[in-house]
C-alpha positions in Angstrom: 98.5 108.1 79.5 101.6 110.7 79.7 98.5 113.9 80.1 96.7 112.2 82.8 100.3 111.7 84.3 101.3 115.2 84.0 97.6 116.0 85.2 97.7 114.5 88.3 101.2 115.6 89.4 99.9 119.0 88.7 97.1 118.6 91.3 99.8 117.0 93.8 101.8 120.2 93.9 98.6 122.3 93.9 97.8 120.0 97.0 101.5 120.4 98.6 101.2 123.8 98.2 97.8 124.6 99.7 99.0 122.6 102.7 102.3 124.8 103.0 99.4 127.6 103.7 96.7 125.5 105.8 98.4 125.1 109.5 95.8 123.0 110.7 96.6 119.2 110.5 93.4 117.7 111.3 91.5 120.0 108.7 94.4 118.5 106.2 93.2 115.3 106.9 90.0 115.7 106.3 90.4 117.5 102.8 92.7 114.5 102.3 90.2 111.9 102.9 87.6 113.2 101.0 89.0 114.0 98.3 90.6 110.6 97.6 87.4 109.3 98.4 85.8 111.6 95.6 88.6 110.6 93.3 88.4 106.8 93.7 84.7 107.5 93.1 85.4 109.3 89.9 88.3 106.8 89.1 85.7 103.7 89.7 82.4 105.1 87.7 
């Protein structure tokens, strides 16, 4: 369980760093929505 939490926290940090360089809020929201949808589908199956 600790490895899973560490993996998730690592990718949250990568996403935060990416959003610092991405200046378009609309594009950021689209990326967040798509990744949440993908993550939910991968977690459920």
